[in-house]
C-alpha positions, 0 to 999 in steps of 0.5 A, a space after each residue: 269106766 265100768 262099775 268094777 273099775 270104778 270100785 277099784 278107784 273108790 277103795 283108795 279115795 277118802 275125804 281130805 286126800 285131795 280126791 273128789 267124791 266118786 259119786 255113783 251113776 250110770 257107770 254103776 250099771 255097766 258091766 264088762 263081759 266076763 266070758 263069751 260063748 258062741 258070740 254071746 257075751 255073759 256079764 254079771 247081770 246075765 249070769 245073775 238072771 240065769 242063776 235066778 232061774 236055777 234057784 227058782 226051778 231048783 227050789 220048787 223041784 226040790 220042794 215038790 219032786 216027791 211030795 208027801 201027805 205030811 209035808 217036810 220043811 222045804 215042801 211046807 215053804 214051797 206050798 206057802 209061797 205057791 199058795 200066797 200067789 195063788 190065793 193072794 193074787 190070782 184067785 183074788 183077781 181072776 177068781 178060782 175058775 178062770 185063774 187056776 190055769 194061770 197060777 203056774 205062770 204067775 208063781 214063776 213070774 213072782 219068784 223069778 222077779 223076787 230072786 232077781 231083786 234079792 241079789 241087791 243085798 246078797 254079798 258078792 252079787 250086790 246087784 238087782 238084775 231088774 235095775 237093767 231095763 231089758 229084764 223088766 221090759 222082757 217080762 212086761 212084753 211076755 205079759 203083754 203078748 199073753 194079754 193081747 192073745 187072750 183078748 182076741 181069742 176070747 172076743 174075736 177081732 172086733 170084740 177085742 178092739 172094743 175091749 181095748 178101746 172101751 167102745 160104748 155107744 152110750 158115751 155119745 160125743 165123747 166116744 171118739 176121745 175115749 176110744 183114742 185114750 183107751 187104745 193108747 193107754 192099753 197098747 202103749 202106756 200100760 206095758 211101758 209103765 208095767 216095765 218102768 215101775 219095776 225098773 225105776 224102783 230097783 234102779 233108784 234103790 240100788 243107786 241109793 245103796 251104792 251112794 251111801 256105801 261109797 260115802 261111808 268109805 269116803 268119809 273114813 278120814 279125820 273128822 269125817 269118821 262121825 259122818 261115815 257112821 251116819 252113812 253106814 247106818 243109812 246103808 243098814 236102814 236102806 238095806 232093810 227097806 230094800 228087802 221090803 221093796 223087793 218083795 212089794 215090786 214082785 207082788 205089784 208086777 204080778 198083780 198087774 199081770 193078773 189084772 191085765 189077764 182079768 181084763 182080757 177075759 172080762 165080758 165087754 158091755 
């Protein structure tokens, strides 16, 4: 049963009506294709991801298409957002000299992720795109490829392997163990956790919001109304909390990306 079909069922289901609680689950993250173009199916998450691209590109185009010495409100907001990522993440991690060239990449990542997260609390959309693992995995892969490319371009093949394995003769007998652990940590564990951290937080947050929203409606019957009120309050609290988490997860993802780039450019000792 798709999420849309499940929602239709939930609307008619209340406590004491003889139906069980329609708990959310994996079906809440499955969407039927809305239309197909050239054999490619477009569903709700894909359309929201495309709309996120349009929003981010459209906003920065409008803000900086005709920049003024005395910025207007839109340009001021755009400059504040750009400067937040540039100074608060990139410069702090990579320094101004090495980091400047990576600012556009990090800014695009931050705002793209943030907007995809924000759809969770937008009426009608009400779904965080990053709760589908393919989207965080795709962005983590992009960061990973950039990281590996910079590592081997900066240090060469041998130096790049030393950078990824933490090779240091002074470690003595534990060197083989360190090399194996560092190699698998950098090539497998880090990109995996980079994607899963974002996915898991947004997946869990959306699941909680859906559960308490359904519960508020399900309990609207008889003495259950009092409990419905509690569930509704939880929806409001969780929505406010999600606003915070959505921004934090975008920040953490980009901060880690900057850290990986910094590690690729760092001199191996």
